[in-house]
C-alpha positions as CSV (number, residue, x, y, z in Angstrom):
1,M,83.0,-12.5,-7.0
2,K,86.1,-14.2,-8.7
3,T,87.7,-14.4,-5.3
4,F,84.7,-16.1,-3.7
5,T,84.5,-18.6,-6.5
6,M,88.1,-19.6,-6.2
7,F,87.5,-20.1,-2.4
8,M,84.6,-22.4,-2.9
9,I,86.5,-24.5,-5.4
10,A,89.4,-24.9,-3.0
11,T,87.1,-25.9,-0.2
12,L,85.3,-28.6,-2.3
13,L,88.6,-30.0,-3.4
14,A,89.7,-30.3,0.2
15,I,86.5,-32.0,1.3
16,G,86.7,-34.4,-1.6
17,S,90.2,-35.3,-0.6
18,M,89.1,-36.0,3.0
19,V,86.1,-38.1,2.0
20,G,88.0,-40.3,-0.3
21,Q,90.8,-41.2,2.1
22,T,91.6,-44.9,2.4
23,A,94.0,-47.2,4.2
24,D,95.5,-50.7,3.9
25,F,95.7,-53.0,7.0
26,A,95.2,-56.5,8.1
27,F,93.2,-58.3,10.8
28,V,95.1,-61.2,12.5
29,I,93.1,-64.2,13.6
30,Y,94.1,-66.6,16.4
31,D,92.9,-70.0,17.7
32,S,92.2,-69.9,21.5
33,S,92.7,-73.6,21.8
34,I,96.4,-73.4,20.8
35,P,98.8,-72.1,23.4
36,A,100.6,-68.9,22.2
37,S,104.4,-68.6,22.2
38,P,106.8,-65.7,21.4
39,M,107.2,-67.3,18.0
40,G,103.4,-67.4,17.6
41,G,102.0,-70.7,16.2
42,N,98.3,-70.1,17.2
43,E,97.4,-68.1,14.1
44,L,94.3,-69.3,12.4
45,A,94.0,-69.7,8.6
46,G,90.8,-69.8,6.6
47,A,88.7,-67.5,8.8
48,S,86.3,-65.1,7.0
49,V,86.5,-61.4,8.1
50,E,83.8,-59.0,7.0
51,L,83.6,-55.2,7.7
52,T,80.5,-53.1,7.0
53,D,79.3,-49.7,7.9
54,G,75.9,-50.3,6.3
55,V,77.0,-48.8,3.0
56,N,80.4,-50.2,2.3
57,T,81.3,-53.9,2.8
58,Y,84.8,-55.4,2.7
59,S,85.8,-59.0,3.2
60,A,88.9,-61.1,3.4
61,L,90.1,-64.6,4.3
62,S,92.8,-65.2,6.8
63,S,95.9,-66.5,5.0
64,A,97.5,-69.9,5.1
65,D,100.7,-68.7,3.5
66,P,103.9,-69.3,5.4
67,G,104.9,-66.2,7.4
68,M,101.4,-64.7,6.9
69,V,99.2,-67.4,8.5
70,G,96.1,-65.8,10.1
71,F,96.5,-62.4,8.3
72,A,93.3,-61.2,6.6
73,D,94.5,-58.3,4.3
74,F,92.3,-55.3,3.5
75,T,93.2,-52.7,0.9
76,E,91.7,-49.3,0.1
77,V,89.2,-49.3,2.9
78,L,87.6,-45.9,3.3
79,Y,87.9,-44.2,6.6
80,G,85.0,-44.9,8.9
81,T,83.6,-47.0,11.7
82,Y,82.8,-50.6,10.8
83,D,81.1,-53.6,12.4
84,Y,83.2,-56.6,11.9
85,T,82.3,-60.4,11.9
86,V,85.0,-63.1,12.1
87,S,83.8,-66.6,11.4
88,K,85.0,-70.1,10.6
89,D,83.3,-73.5,10.7
90,G,83.9,-75.1,14.1
91,Y,84.5,-71.8,15.8
92,I,82.3,-69.4,17.7
93,T,81.7,-66.3,15.5
94,A,83.4,-63.1,16.9
95,T,82.0,-59.6,16.3
96,G,83.0,-56.1,17.3
97,S,83.5,-52.5,16.1
98,F,86.6,-51.1,14.3
99,T,87.3,-47.5,13.5
100,L,89.6,-46.6,10.6
101,D,91.1,-43.1,10.5
102,A,94.5,-41.4,10.2
103,S,95.7,-42.8,13.5
104,T,95.0,-46.4,12.6
105,M,98.2,-48.4,12.5
106,G,96.7,-51.8,11.8
107,G,93.6,-54.0,12.1
108,E,92.2,-55.9,15.0
109,M,93.7,-59.1,16.5
110,V,90.7,-61.4,17.0
111,T,90.8,-64.8,18.8
112,L,88.2,-67.4,17.8
113,D,87.1,-70.1,20.3
114,P,86.7,-73.5,18.7
115,Y,83.6,-75.6,19.5
116,K,82.2,-79.0,18.9
117,N,78.8,-80.4,18.2
118,F,78.1,-83.7,19.8
119,A,75.6,-85.8,21.7
120,F,75.5,-87.6,25.0
121,V,73.5,-90.9,24.8
122,V,71.6,-92.0,27.9
123,Y,70.6,-95.6,28.6
124,D,68.4,-97.4,31.2
125,S,70.3,-100.1,33.1
126,S,67.1,-102.0,33.9
127,I,66.4,-102.7,30.2
128,P,68.5,-105.4,28.6
129,A,70.6,-104.1,25.7
130,S,70.4,-105.8,22.3
131,P,72.3,-105.3,19.0
132,M,69.3,-103.2,17.9
133,G,69.4,-101.1,21.1
134,G,66.1,-100.5,22.9
135,N,67.4,-99.5,26.2
136,E,67.9,-95.8,25.4
137,L,66.3,-93.4,27.8
138,A,64.3,-90.4,26.8
139,G,63.6,-87.3,28.9
140,A,66.9,-87.3,30.9
141,S,68.4,-83.9,31.6
142,V,72.1,-83.5,30.8
143,E,74.1,-80.5,32.0
144,L,77.7,-79.6,31.3
145,T,79.6,-76.9,33.2
146,D,83.2,-75.7,33.6
147,G,82.2,-73.1,36.2
148,V,81.9,-70.3,33.6
149,N,80.0,-71.9,30.7
150,T,77.0,-74.1,31.2
151,Y,75.2,-76.1,28.5
152,S,72.1,-78.3,28.9
153,A,70.1,-80.7,26.8
154,L,67.3,-83.2,27.1
155,S,67.6,-86.7,25.8
156,S,65.3,-87.1,22.8
157,A,62.2,-89.2,22.5
158,D,62.2,-88.9,18.7
159,P,62.2,-92.2,16.7
160,G,65.7,-93.1,15.7
161,M,67.2,-90.5,18.1
162,V,65.8,-91.8,21.4
163,G,68.2,-91.2,24.3
164,F,70.4,-88.6,22.3
165,A,71.0,-85.3,24.1
166,D,72.4,-83.0,21.4
167,F,74.9,-80.2,22.2
168,T,75.9,-77.5,19.8
169,E,78.7,-75.0,19.8
170,V,80.2,-76.2,23.1
171,L,83.6,-74.5,23.7
172,Y,86.7,-76.6,24.2
173,G,87.4,-77.4,27.8
174,T,86.9,-79.8,30.6
175,Y,83.4,-80.1,32.0
176,D,81.6,-81.6,34.9
177,Y,78.5,-83.3,33.7
178,T,75.3,-84.3,35.5
179,V,72.7,-86.6,34.0
180,S,69.4,-86.9,35.9
181,K,65.8,-88.0,35.6
182,D,63.1,-88.6,38.2
183,G,63.1,-92.2,39.3
184,Y,66.8,-92.7,38.4
185,I,70.0,-92.3,40.4
186,T,71.8,-89.1,39.1
187,A,75.1,-89.8,37.3
188,T,78.0,-87.5,37.3
189,G,81.4,-87.4,35.7
190,S,84.0,-85.4,33.8
191,F,84.2,-84.8,30.0
192,T,86.9,-83.1,28.0
193,L,86.1,-81.4,24.7
194,D,89.0,-80.8,22.3
195,A,90.0,-81.3,18.7
196,S,90.0,-85.1,19.2
197,T,86.5,-85.3,20.5
198,M,84.3,-87.4,18.1
199,G,81.2,-87.6,20.3
200,G,79.8,-87.3,23.8
201,E,79.6,-89.7,26.7
202,M,77.4,-92.8,26.8
203,V,75.8,-92.7,30.3
204,T,73.7,-95.4,31.9
205,L,71.2,-94.4,34.6
206,D,70.1,-96.8,37.3
207,P,66.4,-96.7,38.1
208,Y,65.3,-96.7,41.7
209,K,62.2,-96.9,43.8
210,N,61.1,-95.3,47.0
211,F,59.0,-97.5,49.3
212,A,58.4,-98.5,52.9
213,F,58.4,-101.7,54.8
214,V,55.8,-101.9,57.6
215,V,56.6,-103.8,60.7
216,Y,54.0,-105.3,63.1
217,D,54.1,-106.9,66.5
218,S,52.4,-110.3,66.5
219,S,51.6,-110.2,70.2
220,I,49.3,-107.2,69.8
221,P,45.8,-107.9,68.3
222,A,45.3,-106.1,65.0
223,S,42.2,-103.9,64.5
224,P,40.7,-102.0,61.5
225,M,42.5,-98.9,63.0
226,G,45.8,-100.8,63.3
227,G,47.6,-100.3,66.6
228,N,50.0,-103.3,66.3
229,E,52.6,-101.5,64.3
230,L,56.1,-101.8,65.8
231,A,58.5,-98.8,66.1
232,G,62.2,-99.1,66.4
233,A,62.7,-102.2,64.3
234,S,65.9,-102.3,62.1
235,V,65.3,-103.2,58.4
236,E,68.2,-104.0,56.2
237,L,68.2,-104.9,52.5
238,T,71.3,-106.2,50.6
239,D,72.0,-107.8,47.3
240,G,75.6,-108.5,48.2
241,V,76.8,-105.2,46.6
242,N,74.3,-102.6,47.7
243,T,73.0,-102.3,51.3
244,Y,70.2,-100.1,52.5
245,S,68.9,-99.8,56.1
246,A,66.1,-98.0,57.8
247,L,64.4,-97.9,61.2
248,S,60.7,-98.3,61.6
249,S,59.2,-95.0,62.7
250,A,57.6,-93.9,66.0
251,D,56.1,-90.8,64.5
252,P,52.3,-90.5,64.9
253,G,50.6,-91.7,61.7
254,M,53.7,-93.4,60.5
255,V,54.4,-95.9,63.3
256,G,56.1,-99.0,62.0
257,F,57.0,-97.5,58.6
258,A,60.6,-98.0,57.6
259,D,61.2,-95.7,54.7
260,F,63.7,-96.5,51.9
261,T,64.7,-94.0,49.2
262,E,66.5,-94.4,45.9
263,V,66.8,-98.2,46.1
264,L,68.2,-99.6,42.9
265,Y,66.3,-102.3,41.0
266,G,67.3,-105.8,42.0
267,T,66.5,-108.7,44.3
268,Y,67.4,-108.2,47.9
269,D,67.7,-110.3,51.1
270,Y,66.0,-108.5,53.9
271,T,66.5,-108.8,57.7
272,V,64.1,-107.2,60.2
273,S,65.2,-107.2,63.8
274,K,64.6,-105.7,67.2
275,D,65.8,-106.6,70.7
276,G,63.2,-108.9,72.2
277,Y,61.9,-110.2,68.9
278,I,62.7,-113.1,66.6
279,T,64.6,-111.8,63.6
280,A,62.6,-112.1,60.3
281,T,64.3,-112.7,57.0
282,G,63.1,-113.0,53.4
283,S,63.6,-111.9,49.8
284,F,62.2,-108.7,48.1
285,T,62.4,-107.7,44.5
286,V,62.5,-104.0,43.4
287,D,61.5,-103.3,39.8
288,A,59.2,-101.2,37.8
289,S,56.1,-102.9,39.2
290,T,57.1,-102.3,42.9
291,M,54.4,-100.2,44.6
292,G,55.5,-100.7,48.2
293,G,57.6,-102.7,50.5
294,E,56.9,-105.8,52.6
295,M,54.6,-106.1,55.6
296,V,56.6,-108.0,58.2
297,T,55.4,-109.3,61.5
298,L,57.9,-109.8,64.3
299,D,57.3,-112.4,67.0
300,P,58.3,-111.2,70.5
301,Y,60.2,-113.6,72.7
302,K,61.6,-113.8,76.2
303,N,64.8,-115.2,77.7
304,F,64.4,-116.8,81.1
305,A,65.4,-119.8,83.2
306,F,63.6,-122.5,85.0
307,V,65.3,-123.4,88.3
308,V,65.2,-127.0,89.4
309,Y,65.5,-128.1,93.1
310,D,65.9,-131.5,94.8
311,S,63.2,-131.9,97.5
312,S,65.4,-134.4,99.5
313,I,68.0,-131.7,100.2
314,P,67.1,-129.1,102.9
315,A,67.1,-125.6,101.5
316,S,69.2,-122.8,103.2
317,P,69.5,-119.0,102.7
318,M,72.6,-119.9,100.6
319,G,70.7,-122.5,98.5
320,G,72.4,-125.8,98.1
321,N,69.4,-127.9,97.0
322,E,69.6,-126.9,93.3
323,L,69.5,-129.9,91.0
324,A,71.8,-130.2,88.0
325,G,71.2,-132.4,84.9
326,A,67.4,-132.1,84.9
327,S,65.7,-132.0,81.5
328,V,63.2,-129.2,81.1
329,E,60.9,-129.2,78.0
330,L,58.3,-126.6,77.0
331,T,55.8,-127.1,74.2
332,D,52.6,-125.5,72.9
333,G,52.0,-128.2,70.4
334,V,53.8,-126.2,67.7
335,N,57.0,-124.9,69.2
336,T,59.1,-127.0,71.5
337,Y,62.1,-125.7,73.6
338,S,64.3,-127.8,75.8
339,A,67.2,-127.1,78.2
340,L,69.2,-129.0,80.8
341,S,69.7,-127.6,84.3
342,S,73.3,-126.4,84.7
343,A,76.1,-127.8,86.9
344,D,78.2,-124.7,86.5
345,P,79.2,-123.0,89.8
346,G,76.9,-120.2,90.6
347,M,74.3,-121.4,88.0
348,V,73.6,-124.9,89.4
349,G,70.0,-125.9,88.7
350,F,69.4,-123.2,86.1
351,A,67.9,-124.3,82.8
352,D,68.3,-121.4,80.4
353,F,65.8,-120.7,77.6
354,T,66.4,-118.1,74.9
355,E,64.1,-116.6,72.3
356,V,61.0,-118.4,73.5
357,L,57.9,-117.0,71.7
358,Y,55.0,-115.6,73.6
359,G,52.4,-118.2,74.4
360,T,51.2,-120.8,77.0
361,Y,53.3,-123.9,77.3
362,D,53.1,-127.3,79.0
363,Y,56.3,-128.0,80.7
364,T,57.9,-131.3,81.8
365,V,60.8,-131.5,84.2
366,S,62.5,-134.9,84.5
367,K,65.6,-136.6,85.6
368,D,66.4,-140.3,86.2
369,G,65.6,-141.2,89.8
370,Y,63.2,-138.4,90.2
371,I,59.4,-138.1,89.8
372,T,58.6,-136.1,86.7
373,A,57.0,-132.8,87.3
374,T,54.6,-131.1,84.9
375,G,52.7,-127.9,84.7
376,S,51.7,-124.9,82.6
377,F,53.7,-121.7,82.0
378,T,52.8,-118.5,80.1
379,V,55.3,-116.4,78.3
380,D,54.3,-112.8,77.7
381,A,55.4,-109.2,78.2
382,S,55.2,-109.5,81.9
383,T,57.4,-112.6,82.2
384,M,60.4,-111.8,84.3
385,G,61.7,-115.4,84.8
386,G,60.8,-119.1,84.6
387,E,59.2,-121.5,87.0
388,M,61.0,-122.8,90.2
389,V,60.3,-126.6,90.1
390,T,61.1,-129.1,92.8
391,L,61.7,-132.7,91.9
392,D,61.0,-135.6,94.4
393,P,63.4,-138.5,94.2
394,I,61.9,-141.9,93.6
395,P,62.1,-144.1,96.8
396,T,64.7,-146.9,96.3
397,S,64.1,-148.9,99.5
398,I,61.3,-149.8,101.9
399,G,62.9,-147.5,104.4
400,E,62.4,-144.5,102.1
401,I,58.7,-145.2,101.6
402,S,56.3,-143.7,104.1
403,S,53.0,-145.1,104.9
404,A,52.3,-143.6,108.2
405,S,49.2,-141.8,107.0
406,V,48.3,-143.5,103.7
407,N,47.4,-147.1,103.1
408,I,46.9,-148.9,99.8
409,F,45.3,-152.3,99.1
410,P,45.3,-154.8,97.6
411,N,49.0,-154.9,96.9
412,P,49.9,-156.7,94.6
413,T,46.9,-155.9,92.4
414,S,45.7,-156.6,88.8
415,D,42.7,-154.3,88.3
416,F,42.2,-151.7,91.0
417,I,44.1,-150.3,94.0
418,N,42.4,-148.5,96.8
419,V,44.1,-145.4,98.4
420,D,43.1,-144.9,102.0
421,L,44.0,-141.4,103.3
422,G,43.2,-142.2,106.9
423,A,43.0,-138.9,108.8
424,I,44.2,-136.7,106.0
425,E,41.6,-134.1,105.0
426,G,41.3,-131.8,102.0
427,E,42.2,-132.2,98.3
428,V,45.2,-134.4,97.4
429,I,46.9,-135.3,94.2
430,I,47.4,-139.0,93.6
431,S,50.1,-139.8,91.0
432,L,51.0,-143.3,89.6
433,I,54.7,-143.4,88.8
434,N,56.6,-146.0,86.9
435,S,60.0,-147.3,87.8
436,N,61.6,-144.7,85.5
437,G,60.0,-141.8,87.4
438,G,57.5,-141.1,84.7
439,V,53.9,-140.1,85.8
440,V,51.5,-142.5,84.0
441,Q,48.4,-141.3,85.7
442,R,47.3,-138.4,87.9
443,I,44.0,-137.7,89.6
444,S,42.8,-135.3,92.3
445,S,40.5,-136.4,95.2
446,E,38.9,-135.2,98.4
447,E,37.5,-138.6,99.3
448,S,38.9,-140.6,102.3
449,T,39.3,-143.6,100.1
450,T,39.9,-143.4,96.3
451,Q,39.8,-146.4,93.9
452,V,42.4,-146.1,91.1
453,N,42.1,-148.2,87.9
454,V,45.4,-149.9,87.1
455,N,44.1,-152.5,84.7
456,G,45.8,-150.8,81.7
457,L,49.3,-150.8,83.2
458,S,52.0,-153.3,82.3
459,N,53.0,-155.7,85.0
460,G,55.8,-154.4,87.2
461,V,56.8,-152.2,90.1
462,Y,55.1,-148.8,90.5
463,F,54.8,-146.1,93.1
464,I,51.8,-144.1,94.3
465,N,52.6,-140.6,95.4
466,V,50.0,-138.8,97.5
467,S,50.7,-135.1,97.9
468,G,48.6,-132.4,99.6
469,E,49.1,-129.2,101.5
470,G,52.3,-129.5,103.5
471,F,52.9,-133.3,102.8
472,S,54.0,-135.8,100.2
473,E,54.0,-139.6,100.7
474,T,55.1,-142.4,98.3
475,I,54.2,-146.1,98.5
476,K,55.4,-148.9,96.3
477,F,53.0,-151.4,94.7
478,V,53.2,-154.3,92.3
479,K,50.9,-154.6,89.2
480,K,50.5,-158.3,88.3
């Protein structure tokens, strides 16, 4: 019995000795933002280190003493496994597990990552700034990423904090940022966070609008169902800095629509063009009230030439009777176009017209020494070229004036002149022409004798031209 008692006492003393074992050691704390060197220099003072196993708790502060900077000394810590927490204001708290036993040679080496709290401030470029602000933008999404860590925040709508996107505990580093909101052009950039950082970026977002111009063809009648929309028209907007362009669609249901996306607010000069149409220009403002683009109607045109001939020159397969220097004028009462028949080799007699709008025009072809010709000419989608007009020279001597078939009387006259067609049958055109070649009166007749009133003419020399199928005769008379 005595032997057993002695054994139990020895066993209890041994267990008591094991349970009460302690050790001294230190944790060493480092700052991840400071590059390490063989001589150190990145140790961190003032960090709080706490160990706990749920029963026992030990704490220490990393030293600022020279030669011991960053060391958090622990004494008489009982053997066991502990959860540790290392923290300091401005640093991300580090946690872990640490076992203390007979093999332990020292504490943990823990590196803390410094962070910053800051805010990006987001503004709306379309709202004028003032000393009191007012152009801050709520609801913008701000995202920072360095490829490993990503942080995001939304700009606030709270009074006094509108536009502020708050970030907390962001690690030091260089980040790509993206600031976005529906209806605004996304802004991107780079932002470096370090010990010198006092705040975030101030980012201004530019609002935009999506809209469409609709282009129409003026030559096609409109209907409640449409049908006059024009595909393939080029639409360009520019404010001198930004330029946007679109082509009017040919897709069913969207014909004529030229879609624009992400157009910044501003006032733009626009140009709408298509081959075969007169270019349209104007001004268009994009702002918060913009609901759609302009409706622009293009007027189609044709390029063509009148060709003028001289009736006194015999024609040949090679031409040769084309007349240069003739004035050709077209008018519909609103628009007037004029051209002169060319004298250039290979183009003699051609009077070129460009960008003539569709319509029906009265034309006048004239040249000194020739009887003026007039007529009507329609320009439309089927027009392939202009008229071919032959001018008759004004007779300059009695020998040039034919009266073999036509007789006029009295001559001279003051009131009326009678035109006797003799044996000529069928409809004829009787033209009174002044000495400058201008037609002052024109009538048609099928009568053998036609009386023409000349009472209203000024006194002077005139000509009567009688033309019909296959003939033309001119006779001089005097109005007194």
